Backbone as CSV, one residue per row, in Angstrom:
resi,resn,N_x,N_y,N_z,CA_x,CA_y,CA_z,C_x,C_y,C_z
1,MET,-3.383,216.971,15.186,-3.135,216.318,13.676,-1.795,217.530,13.063
2,LYS,-1.127,216.887,12.538,0.457,217.322,11.812,0.261,217.789,10.992
3,LYS,0.322,219.171,10.879,0.316,220.051,10.059,0.372,219.718,8.477
4,ALA,-0.287,218.998,7.669,0.316,218.571,6.216,1.466,219.421,5.286
5,SER,2.083,219.350,5.150,3.603,219.978,4.634,3.109,219.676,2.902
6,LEU,3.368,220.327,1.915,3.295,220.858,0.891,3.845,220.966,0.015
7,PHE,4.170,219.713,-0.716,5.280,219.323,-1.754,5.074,218.427,-2.651
8,LEU,5.723,218.763,-4.228,5.544,218.271,-5.345,6.406,216.911,-5.333
9,ILE,5.513,215.911,-5.151,6.064,214.670,-5.650,5.796,213.872,-7.316
10,ILE,6.621,213.679,-8.251,6.489,213.301,-9.233,6.934,211.851,-9.695
11,PHE,6.055,211.070,-9.531,6.363,209.675,-10.647,6.115,209.654,-11.597
12,ILE,7.429,208.818,-11.988,7.002,208.372,-14.040,7.247,207.088,-13.830
13,SER,5.829,206.465,-14.240,5.524,204.983,-14.148,5.565,204.372,-15.712
14,ILE,6.093,203.647,-15.803,5.761,203.411,-17.595,4.578,202.392,-17.862
15,SER,3.336,202.854,-18.148,2.609,201.509,-18.213,2.310,200.871,-19.016
16,SER,2.801,201.519,-19.979,2.969,200.397,-22.152,4.110,200.913,-22.021
17,PHE,5.471,199.440,-22.900,6.310,199.633,-23.468,6.550,199.509,-24.893
18,ALA,7.215,200.301,-25.466,7.401,199.767,-26.947,5.756,199.700,-27.736
19,GLN,5.039,201.239,-27.919,3.625,201.152,-28.602,4.863,202.283,-29.151
20,ILE,4.911,201.851,-29.906,5.802,202.463,-31.043,4.840,203.398,-32.648
21,ASP,5.369,204.441,-32.663,4.471,205.457,-33.259,5.151,204.713,-34.909
22,SER,4.011,203.808,-35.473,4.153,203.327,-36.683,4.102,203.745,-38.237
23,VAL,3.951,205.316,-37.557,4.146,205.766,-39.027,5.935,206.297,-39.262
24,ALA,6.273,207.161,-37.534,7.522,207.014,-37.729,8.083,206.082,-38.283
25,ILE,7.941,205.067,-38.629,8.489,203.800,-39.114,9.070,203.594,-40.371
26,LYS,9.746,204.040,-41.401,10.095,203.953,-42.410,11.323,202.286,-43.273
27,LYS,10.521,201.519,-43.923,11.258,200.733,-44.731,12.583,200.863,-45.112
28,GLU,13.344,200.338,-44.646,15.062,201.047,-45.068,15.000,200.261,-46.500
29,SER,16.534,201.126,-47.008,17.026,200.849,-48.145,17.156,199.423,-48.308
30,ARG,17.780,199.026,-49.141,18.347,197.828,-49.315,19.356,197.011,-48.947
31,PHE,20.304,198.433,-49.115,21.927,198.912,-48.815,21.715,198.520,-47.380
32,LYS,20.745,199.369,-46.828,20.930,199.347,-45.294,20.462,198.206,-44.715
33,VAL,19.295,197.661,-45.171,18.580,196.387,-44.779,19.935,194.986,-44.606
34,ALA,20.623,195.242,-45.633,21.744,194.088,-45.842,23.002,194.536,-44.977
35,THR,23.211,195.179,-44.796,24.506,195.683,-44.235,23.880,195.610,-43.353
36,ALA,22.699,195.982,-42.654,22.684,195.620,-40.780,22.387,194.415,-40.816
37,VAL,21.719,192.909,-41.127,21.685,191.541,-41.225,22.994,190.969,-41.630
38,LEU,24.039,191.438,-42.407,25.663,191.294,-42.140,26.217,191.805,-40.712
39,LYS,25.637,192.655,-40.437,26.821,193.176,-39.063,26.394,192.740,-38.003
40,ASN,24.819,192.157,-37.986,24.659,191.442,-36.792,24.115,190.123,-36.748
41,SER,24.968,189.629,-37.930,25.906,188.397,-38.221,27.376,188.101,-37.493
42,ILE,27.706,188.795,-38.042,29.377,189.162,-37.746,29.434,189.265,-36.314
43,ILE,28.380,190.214,-35.574,28.459,190.175,-34.241,27.605,189.140,-33.492
44,SER,27.089,188.307,-33.721,26.350,187.498,-33.146,27.563,186.094,-33.363
45,VAL,28.573,186.252,-33.625,29.524,185.030,-33.886,29.935,184.116,-32.773
46,PRO,30.422,185.102,-31.893,30.865,184.384,-30.405,29.490,184.097,-29.308
47,GLY,28.093,184.427,-29.539,26.947,184.223,-29.062,26.898,183.091,-29.732
48,ASP,27.126,182.723,-31.250,26.609,181.464,-31.807,27.268,180.469,-30.905
49,PHE,28.509,180.483,-30.654,29.536,179.394,-29.672,29.193,178.965,-28.638
50,SER,28.321,180.536,-28.081,27.716,180.174,-26.534,27.051,179.385,-26.405
51,GLU,26.096,179.850,-27.574,24.877,178.987,-27.122,25.110,177.584,-27.891
52,MET,26.181,177.464,-28.978,26.287,175.847,-28.306,27.030,174.640,-27.397
53,GLY,27.385,176.135,-26.741,28.196,175.556,-25.096,26.693,175.605,-24.264
54,HIS,26.237,176.093,-24.221,25.194,176.605,-23.560,23.874,175.004,-23.454
55,THR,23.685,174.413,-25.075,23.320,173.094,-25.302,23.804,172.011,-24.334
56,ILE,25.110,172.022,-24.266,25.861,170.785,-23.759,26.114,171.289,-22.618
57,SER,25.995,172.272,-21.761,26.208,172.418,-20.854,25.281,172.661,-19.651
58,SER,23.755,172.964,-19.903,22.707,173.616,-19.716,21.958,172.140,-18.534
59,ASP,22.277,170.998,-19.275,21.605,169.919,-18.860,22.596,169.282,-18.962
60,TRP,23.007,168.845,-17.677,24.149,167.588,-17.225,23.574,165.957,-17.863
61,LYS,22.438,166.461,-17.310,22.010,164.637,-16.983,21.778,164.326,-18.510
62,ARG,21.163,165.507,-19.535,20.545,164.878,-20.241,22.159,164.889,-21.627
63,THR,23.238,165.344,-21.589,24.170,165.449,-22.088,24.853,163.686,-21.470
64,ALA,24.544,163.564,-20.467,25.146,162.420,-19.980,24.338,161.068,-20.525
65,LEU,23.091,161.406,-20.779,22.192,160.474,-21.225,22.820,160.772,-23.115
66,TYR,22.868,161.458,-23.778,23.355,161.532,-24.862,24.525,160.916,-25.386
67,THR,25.494,161.231,-24.632,26.656,160.139,-24.708,26.698,159.142,-24.454
68,GLY,26.131,158.340,-23.536,25.503,156.805,-23.501,25.117,157.015,-24.745
69,GLY,24.231,156.767,-25.203,23.508,156.763,-26.506,24.676,156.961,-27.992
70,ILE,25.910,157.782,-27.721,26.705,157.509,-28.948,27.303,156.207,-28.493
71,ILE,27.991,156.356,-27.237,28.583,155.199,-27.438,28.015,153.552,-27.120
72,GLY,27.059,153.732,-26.891,26.020,152.503,-27.693,25.842,152.264,-29.194
73,LEU,25.662,154.027,-29.619,25.679,153.449,-31.069,26.791,153.199,-31.509
74,ILE,28.071,153.455,-31.093,29.437,153.099,-31.478,29.226,151.449,-31.451
75,ALA,28.898,151.140,-30.449,28.996,149.601,-30.039,28.557,148.850,-31.133
76,ALA,27.093,149.103,-31.222,25.884,148.303,-32.294,26.704,148.177,-33.937
77,ASP,27.660,149.116,-33.889,28.039,149.498,-35.341,28.333,148.175,-36.610
78,LYS,28.697,147.513,-35.721,29.115,146.357,-36.861,27.610,145.895,-37.134
79,ILE,27.017,146.113,-36.424,25.364,145.206,-36.447,24.597,146.238,-37.621
80,THR,24.371,146.894,-37.193,24.163,148.046,-38.226,24.428,148.772,-39.405
81,THR,25.684,148.263,-39.330,26.297,149.039,-40.524,26.394,148.014,-41.433
82,GLY,26.854,146.502,-40.445,26.225,145.469,-41.700,25.036,145.106,-42.714
83,TYR,24.244,145.689,-41.710,22.679,145.866,-42.039,22.314,147.054,-43.680
84,LEU,22.935,147.952,-43.026,22.744,148.763,-44.029,23.416,148.932,-45.623
85,HIS,25.195,147.878,-45.039,25.749,148.190,-46.655,24.709,146.179,-47.624
86,ASP,24.387,145.476,-46.862,23.659,143.924,-47.089,21.952,144.747,-47.471
87,LYS,21.280,145.522,-46.676,19.866,145.272,-47.087,19.615,146.789,-47.625
88,ILE,20.324,147.716,-47.086,19.417,149.081,-47.228,19.674,149.934,-48.317
89,GLU,21.448,149.658,-48.185,21.913,150.055,-49.568,21.558,149.822,-51.169
90,PRO,20.943,148.395,-50.595,20.688,147.810,-52.465,19.389,148.277,-53.012
91,THR,18.677,148.928,-51.290,17.187,149.054,-52.154,17.003,150.919,-52.369
92,ILE,17.908,151.395,-51.422,17.852,152.981,-52.066,19.038,153.269,-52.603
93,ASP,18.467,153.179,-53.755,19.564,153.684,-55.380,19.400,154.212,-55.983
94,TYR,19.028,155.770,-55.445,18.777,156.500,-57.150,19.813,157.609,-57.062
95,GLN,19.892,158.458,-57.734,20.988,159.420,-58.771,19.952,160.701,-58.294
96,LEU,20.499,161.841,-58.463,19.501,163.665,-58.538,20.680,163.891,-59.919
97,PRO,19.871,164.446,-60.360,20.524,165.118,-61.990,21.820,166.924,-61.412
98,ARG,23.034,166.402,-61.854,23.887,167.704,-61.400,23.302,168.622,-61.586
99,ILE,23.137,169.565,-61.124,23.015,171.189,-60.916,24.331,171.821,-60.584
100,ASP,25.157,171.340,-60.699,26.506,172.269,-60.293,26.869,173.192,-60.840
101,VAL,26.665,173.945,-61.374,27.260,174.568,-62.915,28.401,175.182,-62.863
102,VAL,28.634,175.483,-61.285,30.026,176.107,-61.079,31.108,175.325,-60.558
103,LYS,32.090,175.090,-61.249,33.293,173.950,-61.052,33.964,174.838,-60.141
104,THR,34.553,174.132,-58.674,35.407,174.446,-57.990,36.405,173.390,-57.702
105,ASP,36.928,173.936,-57.071,38.472,172.520,-56.422,37.889,172.192,-55.100
106,ILE,36.651,172.326,-54.059,36.537,172.200,-53.531,35.304,171.112,-53.306
107,ASP,35.479,169.834,-53.111,34.664,169.119,-53.525,33.537,168.881,-52.661
108,TRP,33.382,169.470,-51.291,31.999,169.684,-50.513,31.517,170.431,-51.141
109,VAL,31.827,171.406,-52.185,30.674,172.927,-52.939,29.856,171.758,-54.079
110,ASP,30.096,170.805,-54.415,29.932,170.143,-56.148,29.018,168.957,-55.688
111,GLY,29.138,168.557,-56.841,28.169,167.666,-56.664,26.495,167.599,-55.954
112,ASN,25.951,167.095,-55.341,24.495,166.694,-54.638,24.682,168.300,-53.609
113,ASN,25.879,168.213,-53.185,25.463,169.662,-52.040,25.232,170.419,-52.909
114,ALA,24.834,170.636,-54.104,24.694,171.918,-54.766,23.124,172.046,-54.333
115,TYR,22.480,171.185,-54.150,21.071,171.421,-53.809,20.722,171.709,-52.461
116,ILE,21.748,171.593,-51.664,21.917,172.021,-50.615,21.891,173.866,-50.222
117,LEU,23.078,173.874,-51.270,24.461,175.425,-50.798,23.195,176.707,-52.058
118,TYR,23.052,175.731,-52.985,22.269,176.729,-54.410,20.615,177.339,-53.788
119,PRO,19.814,176.720,-53.051,18.943,177.564,-52.596,19.052,178.570,-51.886
120,ILE,20.025,178.266,-50.920,20.580,179.485,-50.412,21.156,180.567,-50.921
121,LEU,21.790,180.279,-51.853,22.332,181.548,-52.418,20.999,181.989,-53.213
122,GLY,20.191,181.145,-54.174,18.858,181.717,-54.462,18.449,182.421,-53.449
123,LEU,18.041,182.405,-51.733,17.584,183.011,-51.046,17.606,183.953,-51.069
124,TYR,19.313,184.033,-50.410,19.911,185.608,-50.151,19.319,186.939,-51.353
125,ALA,19.814,186.172,-52.944,19.888,186.964,-53.999,18.587,187.430,-54.237
126,GLY,17.451,186.481,-54.216,15.948,187.137,-54.065,15.565,187.714,-52.950
127,SER,16.127,187.584,-52.071,15.328,188.549,-50.415,16.579,190.101,-50.687
128,ILE,17.755,190.073,-51.219,18.558,191.535,-51.553,17.484,192.174,-52.721
129,ILE,17.663,191.245,-53.625,16.230,191.765,-54.642,14.896,192.504,-54.417
130,ALA,14.497,191.807,-53.105,12.895,191.933,-52.718,12.913,193.041,-51.414
131,ASN,14.747,193.438,-51.149,14.567,194.023,-49.654,13.689,193.172,-48.543
132,ASN,13.925,192.264,-48.292,13.441,191.084,-47.728,14.121,190.822,-46.285
133,GLU,14.102,191.490,-45.091,15.325,190.806,-44.278,14.985,189.673,-43.486
134,LYS,14.344,189.043,-43.518,13.648,187.660,-42.919,14.759,186.770,-43.728
135,GLY,14.159,186.949,-45.355,14.992,185.491,-46.378,16.528,186.140,-45.871
136,GLN,17.322,187.268,-45.552,18.246,187.602,-45.935,19.028,186.489,-44.469
137,VAL,18.382,186.979,-43.551,18.697,186.712,-42.362,18.957,185.248,-41.801
138,VAL,17.489,184.232,-42.630,17.813,182.563,-42.782,18.803,182.433,-43.906
139,ALA,19.035,183.071,-45.301,20.549,182.628,-45.710,21.512,183.002,-45.134
140,VAL,21.752,184.117,-44.163,23.279,184.244,-43.926,23.142,183.335,-42.690
141,ASN,21.710,182.948,-42.230,22.257,181.441,-40.644,22.594,180.511,-41.109
142,ALA,22.417,180.401,-42.540,22.423,179.199,-42.899,24.065,178.850,-43.632
143,VAL,24.229,180.056,-44.254,25.675,180.061,-44.814,26.578,179.746,-43.298
144,LYS,26.344,180.021,-42.351,27.016,180.336,-40.721,26.775,179.125,-40.493
145,ALA,25.850,178.574,-40.401,25.259,176.528,-40.429,26.556,176.503,-41.181
146,VAL,26.851,176.175,-42.369,27.346,175.383,-43.307,29.042,175.461,-42.656
147,THR,29.371,176.791,-42.951,31.132,176.949,-42.191,31.163,176.249,-40.854
148,TYR,30.087,176.337,-39.935,30.489,176.222,-38.559,30.258,174.518,-38.719
149,SER,29.442,174.368,-39.555,29.918,172.499,-39.697,30.887,172.071,-40.183
150,TYR,31.709,172.540,-41.511,32.800,172.217,-41.779,34.142,172.283,-40.754
151,VAL,33.807,173.478,-40.176,35.323,173.848,-39.037,35.452,172.501,-37.900
152,ILE,33.780,172.723,-37.815,33.462,171.388,-36.417,33.432,169.854,-36.340
153,SER,32.943,169.708,-37.692,32.744,168.061,-37.787,34.249,168.152,-38.704
154,HIS,34.439,168.532,-39.940,35.251,167.912,-41.197,36.664,168.209,-40.491
155,LEU,36.633,169.551,-39.695,38.465,170.151,-39.475,38.725,169.442,-38.312
156,LEU,37.988,169.603,-37.115,38.406,169.621,-35.802,37.749,167.931,-35.126
157,LEU,36.720,167.517,-35.256,36.069,166.302,-34.922,36.634,165.073,-35.524
158,LYS,37.266,165.364,-36.803,37.554,164.382,-37.661,38.905,164.056,-37.427
159,SER,39.394,164.837,-37.110,40.933,165.306,-37.035,41.484,164.508,-35.586
160,ILE,40.589,165.099,-33.857,40.535,164.139,-33.525,40.149,162.841,-33.097
161,THR,39.358,162.531,-33.888,38.699,161.048,-33.105,39.673,160.219,-34.011
162,GLY,39.576,160.542,-35.536,40.608,159.166,-36.152,40.320,158.429,-36.537
163,ARG,38.719,158.100,-36.581,38.202,157.078,-36.727,38.403,156.757,-38.087
164,ASN,38.631,155.134,-38.591,38.651,155.021,-39.771,37.407,154.255,-40.367
165,ARG,37.272,155.030,-41.494,36.226,154.505,-42.273,35.730,152.839,-42.893
166,PRO,34.530,152.555,-42.804,33.785,150.548,-43.106,34.499,149.994,-44.149
167,GLN,34.953,149.054,-44.003,34.836,148.056,-45.164,34.088,148.061,-45.936
168,ARG,33.270,147.589,-47.080,32.298,147.641,-47.778,32.688,146.630,-48.730
169,PRO,31.971,145.226,-48.170,30.488,145.181,-47.236,31.449,144.527,-46.173
170,LEU,31.157,145.279,-45.161,31.206,144.816,-44.009,31.155,143.352,-43.375
171,ASN,30.296,142.680,-44.124,30.137,140.961,-43.490,30.663,140.170,-44.968
172,GLY,31.257,140.985,-45.790,32.364,140.022,-46.478,33.145,139.244,-45.992
173,ASP,33.549,138.682,-46.601,35.021,137.292,-46.208,36.486,137.755,-46.495
174,GLU,36.312,139.121,-47.555,37.721,139.633,-47.526,38.031,140.332,-46.217
175,PRO,39.512,140.415,-46.754,40.406,141.773,-45.330,39.882,142.777,-45.288
176,ALA,40.264,143.077,-44.340,39.992,144.821,-44.317,41.303,144.968,-44.923
177,VAL,41.104,146.367,-45.783,42.100,146.259,-46.257,42.509,148.013,-45.933
178,ALA,43.259,148.902,-45.569,43.504,149.987,-45.002,43.442,150.619,-46.026
179,PRO,42.799,151.948,-45.444,42.921,152.888,-44.671,41.156,152.043,-43.917
180,TRP,40.966,150.917,-44.562,39.236,150.732,-44.867,39.135,149.856,-43.064
181,THR,38.299,149.215,-42.183,38.616,148.911,-41.287,37.483,147.932,-40.835
182,LYS,37.345,146.950,-40.574,36.466,145.936,-39.540,35.723,146.435,-38.678
183,ASP,36.629,147.372,-37.913,36.747,146.995,-36.282,35.948,148.390,-35.904
184,ASN,34.959,148.607,-35.591,34.128,149.549,-35.014,34.473,150.481,-33.958
185,TRP,35.645,149.886,-33.517,36.461,150.855,-32.232,37.663,151.267,-32.936
186,ASP,37.656,151.342,-34.291,38.987,152.012,-34.486,39.291,152.965,-35.033
187,PHE,39.469,154.064,-33.712,39.822,155.559,-33.215,40.911,155.793,-33.332
188,GLY,41.440,156.962,-33.084,42.642,157.074,-33.041,44.043,157.453,-34.132
189,ASN,43.345,157.123,-35.004,44.183,157.128,-36.276,44.565,158.903,-36.758
190,PHE,45.002,159.701,-35.832,45.033,161.000,-35.709,45.854,161.758,-37.315
191,HIS,45.449,162.976,-37.249,46.139,163.523,-38.463,45.736,164.846,-38.631
192,ARG,46.965,165.286,-39.335,46.075,166.896,-39.322,44.955,167.047,-40.140
193,PRO,44.504,168.794,-39.915,43.349,168.887,-40.403,43.414,168.414,-42.000
194,TYR,42.296,167.858,-42.632,41.835,167.699,-43.991,41.486,168.674,-45.160
195,ILE,41.958,169.536,-45.772,40.984,170.169,-46.447,39.717,169.746,-46.872
196,SER,39.933,168.666,-47.816,39.470,167.761,-48.661,38.795,166.669,-48.208
197,SER,38.236,165.751,-48.858,38.235,164.787,-48.215,39.413,163.694,-48.303
198,GLU,39.434,162.622,-47.471,40.260,161.753,-47.464,39.840,160.636,-46.893
199,ALA,40.523,159.674,-47.146,39.808,158.401,-46.432,40.436,158.176,-45.524
200,ASP,41.353,158.370,-44.780,42.242,157.709,-43.598,41.560,158.326,-42.385
201,GLY,41.472,157.917,-41.177,40.932,158.356,-40.252,39.657,159.550,-40.518
202,THR,38.829,159.573,-41.221,37.591,160.694,-41.496,36.233,160.228,-40.995
203,SER,36.147,158.886,-40.776,34.743,158.203,-40.774,33.641,159.593,-39.784
204,PHE,34.286,159.521,-38.382,33.872,160.041,-37.421,33.675,161.801,-37.173
205,PRO,32.289,162.461,-36.833,31.236,161.858,-37.252,31.332,162.315,-39.013
206,SER,30.027,162.150,-39.809,29.677,162.378,-41.080,29.922,163.987,-41.431
207,PHE,30.665,164.476,-42.148,30.610,166.024,-42.374,29.459,166.431,-43.198
208,HIS,28.893,165.453,-43.951,27.729,165.643,-44.889,26.234,166.005,-43.860
209,ALA,26.167,164.897,-43.289,25.006,164.659,-42.375,25.041,166.154,-41.475
210,THR,25.743,166.360,-41.147,26.517,167.720,-40.113,25.896,168.613,-40.791
211,PHE,26.460,168.643,-42.238,26.222,170.199,-42.851,24.637,169.911,-43.119
212,TYR,24.145,169.211,-43.712,22.738,168.820,-44.359,21.879,169.632,-43.265
213,TYR,22.006,168.447,-41.962,20.919,168.815,-40.590,21.328,170.144,-40.209
214,SER,22.008,170.991,-40.243,22.483,171.978,-39.738,21.740,172.945,-40.471
215,VAL,21.481,172.897,-41.746,20.662,174.049,-42.743,19.093,173.511,-42.437
216,ALA,18.906,172.285,-42.668,17.404,172.061,-42.329,17.043,172.394,-40.813
217,LYS,18.108,172.161,-39.644,17.637,173.204,-38.542,17.260,174.256,-38.348
218,VAL,17.874,175.392,-39.203,17.763,176.675,-39.518,16.364,177.130,-40.020
219,PHE,16.256,176.543,-41.484,14.814,176.570,-42.404,13.936,176.289,-41.477
220,GLN,13.722,174.958,-40.378,12.899,174.993,-39.919,12.359,175.423,-38.733
221,MET,13.374,176.111,-37.813,13.084,177.038,-36.764,12.777,178.639,-37.396
222,GLU,13.353,178.812,-38.749,12.778,179.955,-38.922,11.658,180.229,-39.761
223,TYR,11.068,178.530,-40.276,9.855,178.922,-41.178,8.785,178.103,-40.459
224,ASN,9.284,177.515,-39.327,8.661,176.523,-38.318,7.336,175.411,-39.607
225,ASN,8.478,175.055,-40.120,8.251,173.770,-40.577,9.260,172.384,-40.697
226,TYR,9.445,171.604,-40.234,9.794,170.214,-40.228,9.903,169.714,-41.609
227,TRP,8.923,169.474,-42.393,8.601,168.320,-43.267,9.570,169.122,-44.031
228,ILE,9.413,169.811,-45.093,9.980,170.505,-46.282,11.715,170.311,-46.133
229,PRO,12.632,171.157,-45.059,13.903,171.141,-45.138,14.020,169.809,-44.412
230,TYR,13.480,168.814,-43.527,14.354,168.012,-43.698,13.988,166.248,-44.055
231,THR,13.023,166.714,-45.536,12.898,166.221,-46.172,13.650,165.973,-47.581
232,ILE,14.201,167.313,-48.004,15.156,167.805,-48.718,16.660,167.444,-48.540
233,ALA,17.013,167.863,-47.029,18.228,167.347,-46.237,18.505,165.352,-46.567
234,THR,17.125,164.730,-46.245,17.498,163.261,-46.071,17.480,162.779,-47.386
235,GLY,16.697,163.472,-48.099,16.369,163.327,-50.103,18.200,163.008,-50.636
236,VAL,18.851,164.132,-49.928,19.747,164.794,-50.993,20.601,163.549,-50.252
237,TYR,21.049,163.771,-48.801,21.751,162.246,-48.317,22.365,161.206,-48.855
238,LEU,20.780,160.532,-49.222,20.452,159.520,-49.360,20.524,159.121,-50.546
239,ALA,20.406,159.812,-51.262,21.092,159.914,-53.032,22.674,159.697,-53.494
240,ASP,23.553,159.782,-52.632,24.816,159.851,-52.803,25.380,158.710,-50.996
241,LEU,24.527,158.024,-50.722,24.360,157.130,-49.456,26.182,156.032,-49.408
242,LYS,25.912,155.577,-50.519,27.176,154.985,-50.963,28.470,155.583,-50.881
243,ASN,28.643,156.796,-51.084,30.038,157.025,-51.435,29.934,158.039,-49.914
244,HIS,28.813,158.035,-49.400,29.555,158.517,-47.195,30.142,157.685,-47.210
245,ASN,30.393,156.235,-47.499,31.110,155.602,-46.400,30.859,155.622,-45.296
246,HIS,30.114,155.373,-44.157,29.886,156.134,-42.632,29.569,154.229,-42.242
247,TRP,30.435,154.644,-40.952,29.477,154.108,-39.473,28.431,154.378,-39.719
248,VAL,27.052,153.820,-39.435,26.030,154.038,-38.922,25.809,155.451,-37.982
249,SER,26.573,155.139,-36.754,26.846,155.918,-35.790,27.058,157.575,-36.245
250,ASP,27.862,157.274,-37.001,28.701,158.412,-37.921,27.615,159.457,-38.202
251,ILE,26.785,158.687,-39.476,25.869,159.792,-39.868,24.409,160.356,-39.009
252,LEU,23.996,159.114,-37.768,23.367,159.636,-36.694,24.151,160.996,-36.028
253,ILE,25.520,160.914,-35.190,25.568,161.461,-34.679,26.176,163.013,-35.188
254,GLY,26.537,162.911,-36.662,26.832,163.918,-37.110,25.005,164.901,-37.227
255,GLY,23.942,163.935,-37.652,23.119,164.794,-37.942,22.817,165.359,-35.934
256,LEU,23.348,165.020,-34.999,22.999,165.527,-33.763,23.903,166.772,-34.180
257,VAL,25.156,166.633,-33.955,26.301,167.470,-33.713,25.468,169.027,-35.256
258,GLY,24.825,168.461,-36.112,24.586,169.889,-37.096,23.461,170.374,-36.420
259,THR,22.236,169.889,-36.075,21.442,170.031,-35.119,21.739,170.917,-33.689
260,ILE,22.564,170.434,-33.348,23.034,171.910,-32.484,23.416,172.733,-32.855
261,ILE,24.465,173.008,-34.073,25.203,173.727,-34.500,23.518,174.669,-35.372
262,GLY,22.714,173.971,-35.868,22.014,174.904,-36.717,20.785,175.440,-35.464
263,LYS,20.139,175.218,-34.446,19.706,175.691,-33.496,20.048,176.890,-32.377
264,SER,21.827,176.740,-32.505,22.326,177.691,-31.506,22.675,178.622,-32.521
265,VAL,22.790,178.604,-33.909,22.841,179.903,-35.534,21.790,180.590,-34.659
266,VAL,20.726,180.298,-34.804,19.229,180.897,-35.033,18.883,181.269,-33.493
267,LEU,19.319,180.536,-32.474,18.836,181.416,-31.308,19.806,182.787,-31.163
268,SER,20.841,182.436,-31.653,21.908,183.880,-31.028,21.647,184.754,-32.235
269,SER,20.960,184.507,-33.296,20.556,185.278,-34.504,19.242,186.102,-33.726
270,ARG,18.493,185.588,-32.810,17.316,186.524,-33.104,17.692,187.091,-31.526
271,LYS,18.732,186.957,-30.917,19.295,187.541,-29.545,19.945,188.711,-29.932
272,GLN,20.818,188.423,-30.917,21.600,189.981,-31.453,20.640,190.685,-32.264
273,ALA,19.438,190.319,-33.116,18.681,190.983,-32.982,17.669,192.070,-32.299
274,GLU,17.435,191.094,-31.595,16.480,191.434,-30.507,17.267,192.902,-29.731
275,LYS,18.693,192.458,-29.682,19.336,193.538,-29.069,19.619,195.166,-29.647
276,SER,19.766,194.809,-31.005,19.883,195.465,-32.409,18.663,196.543,-32.404
277,THR,17.434,195.737,-32.197,16.046,196.510,-32.377,16.093,197.413,-31.005
278,ASN,15.937,197.242,-29.788,16.088,197.912,-28.619,16.543,198.769,-28.576
279,THR,18.265,198.936,-28.987,19.436,199.801,-29.183,18.505,200.443,-30.150
280,ALA,18.383,200.178,-31.535,17.628,201.168,-32.032,16.761,202.395,-32.198
281,VAL,15.565,201.659,-30.827,14.732,202.191,-30.639,14.821,203.181,-29.644
282,ILE,15.317,202.723,-28.540,16.257,203.611,-27.396,17.054,204.961,-27.744
283,SER,17.542,204.686,-29.128,18.710,206.073,-29.080,17.924,206.543,-30.280
284,ASN,17.141,206.162,-30.668,16.074,207.203,-31.147,14.309,207.791,-30.642
285,PRO,14.683,209.035,-30.224,13.682,209.683,-29.499,12.053,209.394,-30.600
286,LYS,12.457,209.245,-31.606,11.686,209.861,-32.824,10.856,208.327,-32.947
287,ASN,10.932,207.488,-32.701,10.399,206.444,-32.746,9.475,206.482,-31.627
288,PHE,9.352,207.039,-30.770,8.725,206.946,-29.064,7.381,207.609,-29.514
289,LYS,6.270,207.823,-28.989,4.862,208.377,-29.143,4.688,208.303,-27.430
290,MET,4.379,209.489,-26.782,4.876,209.478,-25.225,3.528,210.291,-25.102
291,THR,2.543,209.929,-24.257,0.940,210.245,-23.508,1.354,210.619,-22.298
292,LYS,1.499,212.019,-22.100,1.180,212.337,-20.820,-0.070,212.660,-19.769
293,GLN,0.313,212.349,-18.425,-1.114,212.451,-17.671,-0.882,213.037,-16.087
294,LEU,-1.151,213.794,-15.962,-0.987,214.584,-14.569,-2.272,214.120,-13.664
295,ILE,-1.991,213.073,-12.906,-3.341,213.182,-11.599,-2.743,213.531,-9.669
296,PRO,-3.589,214.102,-9.842,-3.554,215.091,-7.960,-3.840,213.942,-7.383
297,GLN,-2.695,213.741,-6.622,-2.563,213.035,-5.381,-2.901,213.559,-4.018
298,VAL,-4.084,213.030,-3.083,-4.137,214.000,-1.734,-4.012,213.051,-0.580
299,SER,-3.488,213.357,0.403,-3.530,212.360,1.351,-3.488,213.469,2.829
300,SER,-3.231,212.590,4.032,-3.221,213.366,4.924,-1.729,213.838,5.550
301,SER,-0.894,213.475,4.610,0.399,213.847,5.316,0.900,214.537,3.704
302,MET,0.435,214.896,2.846,0.955,214.967,1.104,-0.186,215.416,0.601
303,ILE,0.205,216.709,0.157,-0.092,216.856,-1.256,1.055,216.631,-3.130
304,GLY,0.331,215.948,-3.656,0.968,216.156,-5.126,0.753,215.539,-6.340
305,LEU,1.572,215.644,-7.139,0.991,215.317,-8.340,1.197,213.696,-8.949
306,HIS,1.023,213.306,-9.264,1.338,211.772,-9.928,1.413,212.293,-11.448
307,PHE,3.028,212.135,-12.040,2.614,212.068,-13.400,3.195,210.727,-14.186
308,ILE,2.766,210.666,-15.091,3.194,209.268,-15.865,2.928,209.582,-17.399
309,GLY,3.821,208.456,-18.040,4.851,208.764,-19.252,4.185,207.491,-20.071
310,SER,3.508,207.303,-20.736,2.999,206.128,-21.534,3.903,206.164,-22.758
311,PHE,4.582,205.207,-22.990,5.097,205.079,-24.818,5.127,204.034,-24.920
């Protein structure tokens, strides 16, 4: 039998991660919370676009299916949009009281859009006062969704596709007068990006549908509620249905783009918040409470100690 050698072996095993000493955690000041939220929001911008790209590229079969569906919607636009003009719009005819107390030269900020924008601003202001981090995160994510909707849908996609808006009523006998059209394939009317709303070549997709449903998606994911955000978004959109002047496919695809934007913003925000939390915890040893335990370990070939650190 070989002579047993005496040596000390120390094993460090992490048996429990993130048992943080709750006594050591104190609520941060309003300034620190607000600054951290804004910082994470800025840092996560590349991740926002990465998530958008991942949504499209992660499943090419699904993307191809959606693409085929989009083409199908455009092909059916003469039927669906004609039905919208003749049957649906006369039935859905209501207006919302104007609440845009602050007048601006940016037309998409005024009017019914205030029903989407003002609650976001109110949530942010109220969350600052109450020092509520969750509310600030939701409001900032909603603002990012609005901004991305404007850039992607209004400035980029409308300029690239250059689709003309449908003549109203589409099934009427009157000939189409430019920039309106009765041709559902009237794309390619390229133009410079328009800062405000213009009639020519700006039909595809609907910016307001992108805008409203990107915000609805943010609130739905953050508060785990479909009914309230989507009911508000749909109600506000339908209140101005005639003035939107879109093909049906423009509206549906705008909603799809908005959904992708809202989902991507929330997922990116959560990942960045998790990174920031883990970094803060690791860099601050005061946040850990470590329990140390030494266990003798004896075998035919060794004598040692097993050191366990739990935190």
